[in-house]
C-alpha positions as CSV (number, residue, x, y, z in Angstrom):
1,M,-14.0,12.4,0.6
2,D,-15.9,14.4,3.2
3,Q,-13.6,13.2,6.0
4,E,-10.2,14.3,4.7
5,T,-7.5,15.8,6.9
6,I,-4.7,17.9,5.3
7,F,-1.5,17.4,7.2
8,S,0.7,19.4,4.8
9,P,0.2,21.5,1.6
10,D,3.6,20.2,0.3
11,P,3.6,16.4,-0.3
12,A,7.2,16.5,-1.7
13,A,8.4,18.1,1.6
14,M,6.7,15.4,3.6
15,A,8.2,12.7,1.4
16,R,11.7,14.2,2.0
17,K,11.0,14.2,5.7
18,W,10.2,10.5,5.7
19,A,13.1,9.6,3.5
20,R,15.5,11.4,5.8
21,A,14.1,9.5,8.7
22,G,15.0,6.2,6.9
23,A,12.0,5.2,5.0
24,E,12.9,2.6,2.4
25,L,9.7,3.0,0.3
26,I,7.4,6.0,0.0
27,H,3.8,4.9,-0.3
28,V,1.7,7.5,-2.3
29,I,-2.0,7.3,-3.0
30,D,-3.7,9.7,-5.4
31,L,-7.1,9.9,-3.6
32,D,-8.6,12.2,-6.2
33,G,-7.5,9.7,-8.9
34,A,-9.2,6.8,-7.1
35,F,-12.5,8.6,-7.4
36,A,-11.9,10.1,-10.8
37,K,-10.7,6.7,-12.2
38,H,-7.5,8.3,-13.6
39,P,-4.6,10.1,-11.9
40,Q,-5.3,13.7,-10.8
41,N,-2.2,14.8,-8.9
42,M,0.6,14.2,-11.4
43,D,2.5,17.4,-10.7
44,A,2.7,16.5,-7.0
45,I,3.7,12.9,-7.8
46,V,6.5,14.1,-10.1
47,K,7.8,16.4,-7.4
48,I,7.7,13.6,-4.8
49,V,9.7,11.2,-7.1
50,Q,12.2,13.9,-7.9
51,S,12.6,14.9,-4.2
52,V,13.6,11.5,-2.7
53,G,16.3,9.0,-3.4
54,V,14.2,6.0,-2.3
55,P,11.6,4.0,-4.3
56,V,8.1,5.4,-4.6
57,Q,5.0,3.3,-5.1
58,L,1.8,4.8,-6.4
59,G,-1.8,3.9,-6.4
60,G,-5.1,5.6,-7.2
61,G,-6.8,5.7,-10.6
62,I,-4.5,3.2,-12.3
63,R,-6.8,1.7,-14.9
64,N,-4.7,1.0,-18.0
65,L,-1.3,0.0,-19.3
66,E,-0.7,3.5,-20.7
67,T,-1.0,5.1,-17.3
68,I,1.4,2.5,-15.8
69,Q,3.9,3.2,-18.5
70,M,3.6,6.9,-17.9
71,V,4.1,6.8,-14.2
72,I,7.0,4.3,-14.4
73,E,8.7,6.6,-17.0
74,M,8.2,9.4,-14.4
75,G,10.3,7.4,-11.9
76,V,7.6,5.5,-9.9
77,E,9.1,2.2,-8.9
78,R,5.9,0.2,-8.1
79,V,2.3,0.7,-9.3
80,I,-0.6,-0.4,-7.2
81,I,-3.7,-1.9,-8.9
82,G,-6.9,-2.2,-6.9
83,T,-10.3,-1.7,-8.5
84,Q,-9.2,-3.1,-11.9
85,A,-8.0,-6.3,-10.2
86,V,-11.7,-7.0,-9.5
87,Q,-13.2,-5.6,-12.6
88,N,-10.6,-6.9,-15.1
89,P,-8.2,-9.5,-13.6
90,E,-6.5,-10.1,-17.0
91,F,-5.3,-6.5,-16.9
92,V,-3.3,-7.3,-13.7
93,K,-1.8,-10.4,-15.3
94,T,-0.9,-8.4,-18.4
95,A,0.6,-5.6,-16.4
96,C,2.8,-8.1,-14.4
97,E,4.1,-9.5,-17.7
98,R,4.8,-6.0,-19.2
99,F,6.3,-4.5,-16.0
100,P,7.9,-7.4,-14.1
101,G,8.5,-6.8,-10.4
102,Q,6.7,-3.5,-10.5
103,I,3.1,-4.3,-10.0
104,V,1.4,-4.5,-6.5
105,L,-2.1,-5.7,-5.9
106,G,-4.0,-3.4,-3.6
107,V,-6.5,-5.4,-1.5
108,D,-8.8,-3.1,0.5
109,A,-10.8,-5.2,3.0
110,R,-14.1,-4.5,4.7
111,K,-15.3,-7.5,6.8
112,G,-13.4,-9.9,4.7
113,Q,-14.8,-8.6,1.4
114,V,-12.9,-6.5,-1.2
115,A,-13.9,-2.8,-1.5
116,I,-13.3,-0.9,-4.7
117,E,-13.7,2.6,-6.3
118,G,-11.9,4.5,-3.5
119,W,-13.6,2.2,-0.8
120,S,-17.1,3.5,-1.9
121,Q,-18.3,0.0,-3.0
122,T,-18.0,-3.4,-1.3
123,T,-18.0,-6.4,-3.5
124,R,-19.0,-10.0,-2.8
125,I,-15.4,-11.1,-3.5
126,G,-13.4,-12.4,-0.6
127,T,-10.0,-11.0,0.0
128,V,-8.3,-14.4,-0.1
129,E,-10.3,-15.4,-3.2
130,L,-9.0,-12.3,-5.0
131,A,-5.4,-12.8,-4.0
132,Q,-5.3,-16.4,-5.0
133,Q,-6.3,-15.5,-8.6
134,F,-2.9,-13.9,-9.0
135,E,-0.6,-16.5,-7.4
136,A,1.4,-17.2,-10.5
137,S,1.2,-13.7,-12.0
138,G,4.5,-12.3,-10.7
139,L,3.1,-9.6,-8.4
140,A,5.8,-7.8,-6.4
141,A,3.6,-7.7,-3.3
142,I,0.0,-7.4,-2.0
143,N,-0.9,-4.3,0.0
144,F,-3.6,-5.5,2.4
145,T,-5.6,-2.7,4.0
146,D,-8.3,-3.1,6.7
147,I,-10.2,0.0,5.7
148,Q,-12.4,0.0,8.8
149,R,-9.2,0.7,10.8
150,D,-7.2,2.8,8.3
151,G,-6.6,6.2,9.8
152,M,-8.4,5.3,13.0
153,L,-5.2,4.6,15.1
154,T,-7.1,1.6,16.6
155,G,-4.5,-1.0,16.0
156,P,-4.2,-3.4,13.1
157,N,-6.5,-6.4,12.6
158,I,-3.8,-8.9,13.4
159,E,-5.8,-12.1,13.0
160,E,-7.3,-11.1,9.7
161,I,-3.9,-10.1,8.4
162,R,-2.4,-13.4,9.6
163,V,-5.1,-15.5,7.9
164,F,-4.8,-13.5,4.7
165,A,-1.0,-13.7,4.5
166,K,-0.9,-17.5,5.2
167,A,-3.4,-18.0,2.4
168,T,-1.1,-16.7,-0.3
169,Q,2.5,-17.2,-1.4
170,I,2.8,-13.5,-2.5
171,P,4.6,-11.2,0.0
172,V,2.0,-9.2,2.0
173,V,2.4,-5.6,3.2
174,A,0.1,-4.8,6.1
175,S,-1.8,-1.5,6.3
176,G,-4.5,0.1,8.4
177,G,-4.8,1.0,12.1
178,V,-1.1,1.1,13.1
179,S,-0.9,3.5,16.0
180,N,2.3,2.8,18.0
181,M,5.4,0.7,18.5
182,A,3.4,-2.1,20.1
183,D,1.4,-2.5,16.8
184,I,4.7,-2.6,14.9
185,Q,6.0,-5.4,17.1
186,R,2.8,-7.4,16.7
187,L,3.1,-7.1,12.9
188,L,6.7,-8.1,13.0
189,E,5.6,-11.4,14.6
190,L,3.7,-12.2,11.4
191,K,6.9,-12.3,9.3
192,S,6.8,-16.1,9.3
193,D,3.3,-16.0,8.0
194,G,4.3,-13.9,4.9
195,V,4.0,-10.3,6.1
196,T,7.1,-8.6,4.7
197,G,6.3,-4.9,5.4
198,V,4.1,-2.3,7.1
199,I,2.6,0.9,5.7
200,V,2.2,3.6,8.2
201,G,0.4,6.9,7.6
202,K,-1.6,8.8,10.2
203,A,0.4,7.6,13.2
204,L,3.5,9.3,11.7
205,Y,1.6,12.5,10.8
206,S,0.0,12.7,14.2
207,G,3.3,12.0,16.0
208,A,2.0,8.9,17.7
209,L,4.8,6.8,16.1
210,D,8.4,7.6,15.4
211,L,9.5,6.3,12.0
212,K,13.1,5.7,13.0
213,D,12.0,3.7,16.0
214,A,9.8,1.5,13.8
215,I,12.5,1.0,11.2
216,D,15.1,0.1,13.9
217,A,12.7,-2.5,15.4
218,A,12.1,-4.0,11.9
219,R,15.8,-4.2,11.3
220,E,16.5,-5.8,14.6
221,S,13.8,-8.4,13.9
222,Q,15.3,-9.1,10.5
223,S,18.8,-9.6,11.9
224,A,17.5,-11.9,14.6
225,S,15.8,-14.2,12.1
């Protein structure tokens, strides 16, 4: 929390910018909610959902079914569950049953172990061990984030992502460290291992990566397969 950078005072305007550039999914994390254990930025989230015509996925402070119901009724397409997956695995399974195709598991990794509570705590649970608990639960995807690289623009941890994706049948979306088109190309090569998408944040805000170029490369890769 003491290392935040504010790129814009208007999250909805930024969401519109990325949607215009061709984003097929807007990834939103309520960072205050992650620490407070319940959503804190609902007004901003509503404005984002209402501002764009593409699906929005939301994480941060999602701890009960009532909150999931509330944000889905607001128009959020996918809901990310992280900390609760460690503390209450049955909650994830119940959520998948109640909201089929709309639940995403957030796996935040620090040296192969799962971190929770807004990355403030590292558990003794391995990332693969956590994912494999939910193989038959009906998750829409797993967001796999290497938190030591997230926001650092140092390049994704390709080998760790590859090992993780190959260990689960659930589609994996890679996150953390993406800094340029070379990183995108390296991640596209993991498609056969189960990596189906890439989350990009700081590289876009800093101008290090052009979103349209990244999307074009992904589409070319898809058409070539």
